[in-house]
C-alpha positions as CSV (number, residue, x, y, z in Angstrom):
1,X,-36.0,-20.5,14.0
2,X,-34.2,-18.2,11.5
3,X,-36.1,-16.0,9.2
4,X,-33.7,-16.7,6.4
5,X,-31.6,-19.8,7.2
6,X,-34.6,-22.1,7.6
7,X,-36.5,-20.8,4.6
8,X,-37.2,-24.3,3.4
9,X,-38.4,-25.5,6.8
10,X,-41.0,-22.8,6.9
11,X,-42.3,-23.7,3.4
12,X,-41.2,-20.4,1.9
13,X,-40.1,-22.0,-1.3
14,X,-43.6,-23.1,-1.9
15,X,-45.3,-19.9,-0.9
16,X,-42.8,-17.4,-2.4
17,X,-41.4,-19.3,-5.4
18,X,-44.2,-18.5,-7.7
19,X,-44.5,-14.9,-6.4
20,X,-40.8,-14.2,-7.3
21,X,-40.7,-16.2,-10.5
22,X,-40.2,-14.8,-14.0
23,X,-40.1,-11.1,-14.7
24,X,-40.8,-10.0,-11.1
25,X,-37.6,-11.7,-9.9
26,X,-35.6,-10.3,-12.7
27,X,-36.8,-6.7,-12.0
28,X,-36.1,-7.1,-8.3
29,X,-32.5,-8.2,-9.0
30,X,-31.9,-5.3,-11.5
31,X,-32.9,-2.8,-8.8
32,X,-30.4,-4.1,-6.3
33,X,-26.8,-3.0,-5.7
34,X,-24.0,-5.1,-7.1
35,X,-23.2,-6.8,-3.8
36,X,-26.8,-8.0,-3.5
37,X,-27.1,-9.6,-7.0
38,X,-25.3,-12.8,-6.1
39,X,-27.8,-13.7,-3.4
40,X,-30.6,-16.1,-3.7
41,X,-33.6,-13.9,-4.6
42,X,-35.9,-15.9,-2.3
43,X,-33.5,-15.5,0.6
44,X,-33.1,-11.8,-0.1
45,X,-36.8,-11.2,-0.4
46,X,-37.3,-13.0,2.9
47,X,-34.8,-10.8,4.7
48,X,-36.1,-7.5,3.2
49,X,-39.8,-8.2,3.8
50,X,-41.3,-6.6,6.9
51,X,-41.7,-9.1,9.7
52,X,-45.4,-8.2,10.0
53,X,-46.0,-8.9,6.3
54,X,-44.0,-12.1,6.0
55,X,-45.8,-15.5,5.6
56,X,-45.4,-17.5,7.7
57,X,-44.6,-15.2,10.6
58,X,-41.7,-15.6,12.9
59,X,-42.8,-17.8,15.9
60,X,-41.9,-15.0,18.3
61,X,-44.5,-12.7,16.8
62,X,-48.2,-13.0,17.8
63,X,-50.8,-14.1,15.3
64,X,-53.4,-11.4,14.7
65,X,-56.7,-11.4,12.9
66,X,-56.1,-8.1,11.2
67,X,-53.0,-6.3,10.2
68,X,-51.8,-4.0,13.0
69,X,-48.6,-2.9,14.7
70,X,-47.5,-4.6,17.8
71,X,-48.7,-3.2,21.1
72,X,-46.2,-1.9,23.7
73,X,-46.6,-5.0,25.8
74,X,-46.0,-7.2,22.8
75,X,-42.9,-5.2,21.9
76,X,-41.6,-5.4,25.4
77,X,-42.0,-9.2,25.4
78,X,-40.3,-9.4,22.0
79,X,-37.4,-7.3,23.2
80,X,-36.8,-9.6,26.1
81,X,-36.8,-12.5,23.7
82,X,-34.3,-10.7,21.4
83,X,-31.9,-10.1,24.4
84,X,-32.1,-13.8,25.2
85,X,-31.5,-14.6,21.5
86,X,-28.3,-12.4,21.5
87,X,-27.0,-14.1,24.6
88,X,-27.6,-17.6,23.2
89,X,-25.9,-16.6,19.9
90,X,-22.8,-15.4,21.9
91,X,-22.7,-18.8,23.7
92,X,-22.9,-20.6,20.5
93,X,-20.1,-18.5,19.1
94,X,-17.9,-19.2,22.1
95,X,-18.7,-22.9,21.6
96,X,-17.3,-22.7,18.1
97,X,-20.7,-23.0,16.4
98,X,-20.6,-20.0,14.1
99,X,-23.4,-21.0,11.7
100,X,-25.9,-21.5,14.6
101,X,-24.7,-18.2,16.2
102,X,-25.2,-16.2,13.0
103,X,-28.6,-17.8,12.4
104,X,-29.8,-16.3,15.6
105,X,-28.0,-13.0,15.1
106,X,-29.5,-12.4,11.7
107,X,-32.9,-13.3,13.0
108,X,-32.4,-10.7,15.7
109,X,-31.4,-8.1,13.0
110,X,-34.5,-8.9,11.1
111,X,-36.8,-8.6,14.1
112,X,-35.2,-5.4,15.4
113,X,-36.8,-3.6,12.5
114,X,-40.1,-3.6,14.4
115,X,-38.5,-1.2,17.0
116,X,-37.7,1.5,14.6
117,X,-34.7,2.7,12.5
118,X,-32.4,3.4,15.4
119,X,-32.8,0.0,17.0
120,X,-32.2,-1.7,13.6
121,X,-29.1,0.4,13.0
122,X,-27.8,-0.6,16.4
123,X,-28.2,-4.3,15.5
124,X,-26.7,-3.8,12.1
125,X,-23.7,-2.0,13.6
126,X,-23.1,-4.6,16.3
127,X,-23.7,-7.7,14.2
128,X,-22.2,-6.3,11.1
129,X,-18.9,-5.9,12.8
130,X,-19.1,-9.4,14.1
131,X,-19.9,-10.7,10.6
132,X,-17.0,-8.8,9.0
133,X,-14.5,-10.1,11.6
134,X,-15.7,-13.6,10.9
135,X,-15.7,-13.0,7.1
136,X,-19.4,-14.1,6.7
137,X,-19.9,-13.0,3.2
138,X,-23.6,-13.9,2.8
139,X,-24.6,-12.1,6.0
140,X,-22.5,-9.1,5.0
141,X,-24.2,-8.9,1.6
142,X,-27.7,-9.2,3.2
143,X,-27.0,-6.5,5.7
144,X,-25.4,-4.3,3.0
145,X,-28.6,-4.4,0.9
146,X,-30.7,-3.6,3.9
147,X,-28.5,-0.7,4.9
148,X,-28.7,0.6,1.4
149,X,-32.5,0.6,1.6
150,X,-32.4,2.4,4.9
151,X,-30.0,5.1,3.5
152,X,-32.2,5.7,0.5
153,X,-35.2,6.3,2.7
154,X,-33.4,8.4,5.4
155,X,-30.8,10.5,3.6
156,X,-33.1,13.4,2.9
157,X,-34.4,13.8,6.4
158,X,-32.0,11.9,8.8
159,X,-30.4,14.0,11.6
160,X,-26.6,14.2,11.8
161,X,-26.2,11.6,14.5
162,X,-28.1,9.0,12.4
163,X,-26.1,9.8,9.3
164,X,-22.9,9.3,11.3
165,X,-24.2,5.8,12.5
166,X,-25.0,4.9,8.9
167,X,-21.5,6.0,7.8
168,X,-20.0,3.8,10.5
169,X,-22.0,0.7,9.5
170,X,-21.3,1.3,5.8
171,X,-17.6,1.5,6.5
172,X,-17.8,-1.7,8.6
173,X,-19.5,-3.6,5.8
174,X,-17.0,-2.1,3.3
175,X,-19.8,-0.5,1.2
176,X,-17.6,1.7,-1.0
177,X,-20.1,3.8,-2.9
178,X,-22.5,4.2,0.0
179,X,-19.7,5.2,2.3
180,X,-18.5,7.8,-0.2
181,X,-22.0,9.3,-0.5
182,X,-22.6,9.4,3.2
183,X,-19.2,11.0,4.0
184,X,-19.9,13.7,1.4
185,X,-23.3,14.4,2.9
186,X,-21.7,14.6,6.4
187,X,-19.1,17.2,5.1
188,X,-22.0,19.2,3.7
189,X,-24.1,18.9,6.9
190,X,-21.2,20.1,9.1
191,X,-20.3,23.1,7.1
192,X,-21.0,25.4,10.0
193,X,-18.7,23.5,12.4
194,X,-15.3,23.7,10.7
195,X,-13.4,21.4,13.1
196,X,-16.0,18.6,12.7
197,X,-16.1,19.1,8.9
198,X,-12.3,18.9,8.8
199,X,-12.4,15.6,10.5
200,X,-14.9,14.2,8.0
201,X,-12.7,15.4,5.1
202,X,-9.8,13.5,6.7
203,X,-12.0,10.4,6.9
204,X,-13.2,10.7,3.3
205,X,-9.6,11.2,2.1
206,X,-8.6,8.0,3.9
207,X,-11.6,6.2,2.5
208,X,-10.5,7.1,-1.1
209,X,-7.0,5.7,-0.4
210,X,-8.5,2.5,1.0
211,X,-10.4,2.0,-2.2
212,X,-7.5,3.0,-4.5
213,X,-9.2,6.2,-5.7
214,X,-5.9,8.0,-5.8
215,X,-7.1,11.0,-7.8
216,X,-9.8,12.0,-5.4
217,X,-7.6,11.3,-2.5
218,X,-4.9,13.6,-3.9
219,X,-7.4,16.4,-4.3
220,X,-8.4,16.2,-0.6
221,X,-4.9,15.8,0.7
222,X,-3.8,18.9,-1.3
223,X,-6.5,20.9,0.5
224,X,-5.6,19.4,3.9
225,X,-1.9,20.0,3.5
226,X,-2.4,23.6,2.5
227,X,-4.7,24.2,5.5
228,X,-2.2,22.7,7.9
229,X,0.6,24.8,6.4
230,X,-1.5,28.0,6.8
231,X,-2.3,27.0,10.4
232,X,1.4,26.3,11.1
233,X,0.6,22.7,12.2
234,X,3.9,21.0,11.1
235,X,2.9,17.6,12.3
236,X,-0.3,17.5,10.2
237,X,1.4,19.3,7.3
238,X,4.0,16.6,7.2
239,X,1.5,13.7,7.4
240,X,-0.8,15.2,4.7
241,X,2.2,15.7,2.4
242,X,3.2,12.1,2.9
243,X,-0.4,11.0,2.1
244,X,-0.4,13.3,-0.9
245,X,2.9,11.9,-2.2
246,X,1.6,8.4,-1.7
247,X,-1.5,9.1,-3.7
248,X,0.3,10.6,-6.6
249,X,3.0,7.9,-6.5
250,X,0.4,5.2,-6.7
251,X,-1.3,6.9,-9.5
252,X,2.1,7.3,-11.2
253,X,1.5,11.0,-11.6
254,X,5.2,12.0,-11.4
255,X,4.6,15.6,-12.6
256,X,2.4,16.2,-9.6
257,X,4.3,14.2,-7.0
258,X,7.6,16.1,-7.5
259,X,6.3,19.5,-6.2
260,X,4.8,17.7,-3.1
261,X,8.1,15.9,-2.5
262,X,10.0,19.1,-2.8
263,X,7.8,20.8,-0.2
264,X,8.2,17.9,2.2
265,X,12.0,18.1,1.7
266,X,11.9,21.7,2.7
267,X,9.9,20.8,5.8
268,X,12.5,18.3,6.8
269,X,15.3,20.8,6.3
270,X,13.6,23.6,8.3
271,X,12.7,21.3,11.2
272,X,16.1,19.7,11.4
273,X,15.0,16.2,10.3
274,X,18.2,15.6,8.4
275,X,18.0,11.8,8.6
276,X,14.8,11.9,6.6
277,X,16.3,13.8,3.7
278,X,18.3,11.0,1.9
279,X,15.5,8.6,1.3
280,X,13.2,11.4,0.1
281,X,15.9,12.8,-2.2
282,X,16.4,9.3,-3.6
283,X,12.7,9.1,-4.3
284,X,12.8,12.5,-6.0
285,X,15.7,11.3,-8.1
286,X,13.9,8.2,-9.1
287,X,10.8,10.2,-10.2
288,X,12.9,12.5,-12.3
289,X,14.5,9.3,-13.8
290,X,11.0,7.9,-14.5
291,X,10.1,10.9,-16.6
292,X,13.5,11.0,-18.3
293,X,14.9,14.1,-16.8
294,X,18.3,12.8,-15.9
295,X,20.3,15.9,-15.0
296,X,17.9,16.7,-12.1
297,X,17.9,13.0,-11.2
298,X,21.7,13.1,-10.8
299,X,21.4,16.3,-8.8
300,X,19.2,14.7,-6.2
301,X,21.2,11.5,-6.2
302,X,24.2,13.7,-5.3
303,X,22.2,15.4,-2.5
304,X,21.2,12.0,-1.0
305,X,24.8,10.7,-1.3
306,X,26.4,13.7,0.4
307,X,23.8,13.9,3.2
308,X,23.7,10.1,3.8
309,X,27.5,9.9,4.0
310,X,27.8,12.9,6.3
311,X,25.3,11.2,8.7
312,X,26.9,7.8,8.2
313,X,23.7,6.4,6.8
314,X,25.5,3.9,4.7
315,X,22.4,2.0,3.7
316,X,21.2,5.1,1.7
317,X,24.7,5.6,0.3
318,X,24.5,2.1,-1.1
319,X,21.1,2.7,-2.5
320,X,22.4,5.8,-4.4
321,X,25.3,3.9,-5.8
322,X,23.1,1.0,-6.9
323,X,20.7,3.3,-8.6
324,X,23.4,5.2,-10.4
325,X,25.2,2.1,-11.5
326,X,22.0,0.7,-12.9
327,X,21.2,4.1,-14.6
328,X,24.6,4.3,-16.2
329,X,24.4,0.7,-17.3
330,X,21.1,1.3,-19.0
331,X,22.5,4.3,-20.8
332,X,25.5,2.3,-22.0
333,X,28.0,4.2,-19.9
334,X,29.9,1.2,-18.8
335,X,33.0,2.8,-17.2
336,X,30.8,5.0,-15.0
337,X,28.6,2.0,-14.1
338,X,31.7,0.1,-13.1
339,X,32.9,3.0,-11.0
340,X,29.6,3.1,-9.1
341,X,29.5,-0.7,-8.5
342,X,33.1,-0.6,-7.2
343,X,32.1,2.3,-4.9
344,X,29.2,0.1,-3.9
345,X,31.5,-2.6,-2.7
346,X,33.3,0.0,-0.5
347,X,30.0,1.4,0.9
348,X,28.7,-2.1,1.8
349,X,32.1,-2.7,3.5
350,X,31.6,0.4,5.6
351,X,28.1,-0.8,6.5
352,X,29.4,-4.3,7.3
353,X,26.8,-5.6,5.0
354,X,28.1,-8.8,3.5
355,X,24.9,-9.6,1.6
356,X,25.3,-6.1,0.0
357,X,28.9,-6.9,-0.9
358,X,27.7,-10.1,-2.5
359,X,25.1,-8.4,-4.6
360,X,27.6,-5.7,-5.6
361,X,30.0,-8.4,-7.0
362,X,27.0,-9.9,-8.8
363,X,26.3,-6.6,-10.5
364,X,29.9,-6.2,-11.4
365,X,30.0,-9.7,-12.9
366,X,26.8,-9.2,-14.9
367,X,28.1,-5.9,-16.2
368,X,31.4,-7.3,-17.4
369,X,29.4,-10.1,-19.0
370,X,27.3,-7.6,-20.9
371,X,30.4,-6.1,-22.5
372,X,32.1,-9.4,-23.2
373,X,34.9,-9.1,-20.6
374,X,34.7,-12.7,-19.3
375,X,38.1,-12.5,-17.5
376,X,37.0,-9.8,-15.1
377,X,33.5,-11.3,-14.9
378,X,35.1,-14.5,-13.6
379,X,37.1,-12.5,-11.0
380,X,33.9,-10.8,-9.8
381,X,32.0,-14.1,-9.5
382,X,35.0,-15.7,-7.7
383,X,34.7,-12.9,-5.2
384,X,31.1,-13.6,-4.9
385,X,31.9,-17.3,-4.2
386,X,34.0,-16.2,-1.3
387,X,31.2,-14.3,0.4
388,X,28.5,-16.8,-0.7
389,X,30.4,-19.5,1.2
390,X,30.8,-17.3,4.2
391,X,27.1,-16.5,4.2
392,X,25.9,-19.9,3.1
393,X,23.8,-18.0,0.5
394,X,23.6,-18.3,-3.3
395,X,26.7,-20.6,-3.4
396,X,25.5,-22.6,-6.3
397,X,24.7,-19.5,-8.4
398,X,28.2,-18.0,-8.1
399,X,30.0,-21.3,-8.4
400,X,28.0,-22.0,-11.5
401,X,28.9,-18.6,-13.1
402,X,32.6,-19.3,-12.4
403,X,32.4,-22.8,-13.9
404,X,30.5,-21.7,-16.9
405,X,32.8,-18.7,-17.8
406,X,35.9,-20.7,-17.1
407,X,34.9,-23.4,-19.5
408,X,34.1,-20.8,-22.1
409,X,37.5,-19.2,-21.7
410,X,39.3,-22.6,-21.8
411,X,42.3,-20.9,-20.4
412,X,42.7,-23.0,-17.3
413,X,41.0,-26.4,-17.1
414,X,41.7,-26.7,-13.4
415,X,39.9,-23.5,-12.7
416,X,37.0,-24.8,-14.7
417,X,36.6,-27.9,-12.6
418,X,37.5,-26.4,-9.2
419,X,34.2,-24.6,-8.4
420,X,32.1,-27.7,-9.2
421,X,34.0,-29.8,-6.7
422,X,33.2,-30.2,-3.0
423,X,36.5,-28.7,-2.1
424,X,35.8,-25.2,-0.5
425,X,39.3,-24.0,-1.4
426,X,38.0,-21.5,-4.0
427,X,36.6,-19.2,-1.3
428,X,39.4,-19.9,1.2
429,X,42.1,-18.7,-1.1
430,X,40.6,-15.3,-1.7
431,X,38.2,-14.5,1.1
432,X,40.6,-12.7,3.5
433,X,42.1,-10.7,0.7
434,X,38.7,-9.7,-0.8
435,X,37.3,-8.6,2.5
436,X,39.5,-5.5,2.7
437,X,40.7,-5.2,-0.9
438,X,38.0,-5.6,-3.7
439,X,39.5,-6.9,-6.9
440,X,38.3,-3.8,-8.8
441,X,39.6,-1.3,-6.3
442,X,39.6,2.2,-7.8
443,X,39.9,5.6,-6.3
444,X,36.4,6.6,-5.1
445,X,34.9,9.6,-6.8
446,X,32.5,12.2,-5.5
447,X,29.1,12.6,-7.0
448,X,28.8,16.2,-8.0
449,X,25.7,18.1,-9.2
450,X,25.7,18.3,-13.0
451,X,26.5,21.7,-14.5
452,X,23.8,23.5,-16.3
453,X,23.7,26.5,-18.6
454,X,22.7,29.8,-17.0
455,X,19.5,29.8,-19.1
456,X,18.5,26.5,-17.5
457,X,19.1,27.8,-14.0
458,X,15.9,29.9,-14.3
459,X,13.8,26.8,-14.6
460,X,12.3,25.3,-11.5
461,X,13.1,21.6,-11.7
462,X,9.9,20.8,-10.0
463,X,8.0,22.2,-13.1
464,X,9.8,20.2,-15.7
465,X,7.5,18.3,-18.0
466,X,8.4,15.0,-19.6
467,X,10.7,15.9,-22.5
468,X,10.2,14.5,-26.0
469,X,14.0,13.6,-26.2
470,X,15.7,12.2,-23.1
471,X,18.8,14.3,-22.3
472,X,22.1,12.4,-22.1
473,X,23.3,11.3,-18.7
474,X,26.3,13.4,-17.5
475,X,29.4,11.6,-16.3
476,X,30.3,11.9,-12.7
477,X,33.5,13.8,-12.0
478,X,36.7,12.0,-11.1
479,X,37.3,13.8,-7.8
480,X,38.7,11.8,-5.0
481,X,37.0,11.6,-1.6
482,X,37.7,9.8,1.6
483,X,35.0,7.2,2.2
484,X,36.1,6.2,5.7
485,X,33.4,6.5,8.4
486,X,35.1,9.4,10.2
487,X,35.1,11.8,7.3
488,X,32.5,13.8,5.5
489,X,32.8,14.2,1.7
490,X,33.0,17.6,0.2
491,X,30.6,18.6,-2.4
492,X,32.4,21.6,-3.5
493,X,35.1,21.8,-6.2
494,X,38.2,20.6,-4.3
495,X,40.8,19.3,-6.7
């Protein structure tokens, strides 16, 4: 019978209820960790009490006249019973009887305490993993409280191997604070063995990330990245920089993330990983945009655009154009935004991305609506109808936009009724023409770095602080480029 699942059958409510009532129960709960406070105090007390002191005793334990430890023979016989108990629990688990299985397993954990700390830790490790995989919240909390008690008693004197076992169990049971403390002690204990200490620093950094403690994670990844750089370990240096960037990005600490991104970009350039440059340059541009430093944002958008087009990574080209179109639209630079969205149509055509073309026409239509140009908005949404019909995607949305705007214009009643009918002729009339000739076809332009004064050239863009006044967005130049897949755009001044 279980020490804690069959408490009522053993009469523990009668014998322990008065003992844990009132102020004693309250004081016991206040002394427990948070994850133990939601447990039934009687249940928790039963699990924490020594098996030799519990009343009534577990049926597997011999009844003695005086209080004494078990003899070696008694321990041997008990161990055989516990092995059989574990085997029976496994059979119940395979027979899809989880409650009965964990009743036996938790009873085993409880009785393993009589064989010493190492035996109990082994049971906690084994059964704790099983409980976590099965998401047994009550068993997890009970074992967490018990492990916390073991750690408090052992942390001053426990040898390294025992602390490592405790760290593993605390991680399995997702005990955040205990795991942090144990990992920190392991780092201290392994100070004379640098490779081992380094591995525990990596584990602690990952632990901080797991629990969304991004500030502490960033501090450790800064150290790890610097060490890998000094050692010339490019693989680790790259990975730690990625983890550092992720930590700062999640914490929205853009001033700190920009130098780390710049360092990673240099790693990609020096190691010939050119295909990884455009997405990172886009991220850098977005971070400059987030802190309101628009000239540097445009510079990095330009870098991403040129690199992505030269490598025919048209997905990244489209991302740059979308970002720039949105940026210009936010700043009220409508002509520049329209230019970017028209270029976006071209880029999506190069990538054979019909969904992207559809979204580009939506952006154009919405932008024209925002400036009150309903005629061109209708044309953009009609183009969207053509591709929506082809893709069987968002047809109702684009047809609705055309119908709504056509009615508002009242310039052609037939045009107003046509999109709402079941006749698919709206898309059929324009689809073939629009595939190769967007309705707003303009000469593509090259995105060039913004010009800065000579005094500004001395400032490292990575050290820029958030300005009090956001600088104006500079207009992209009107230079013509060839956007066909076989050409590479120039980013020099070629008029």
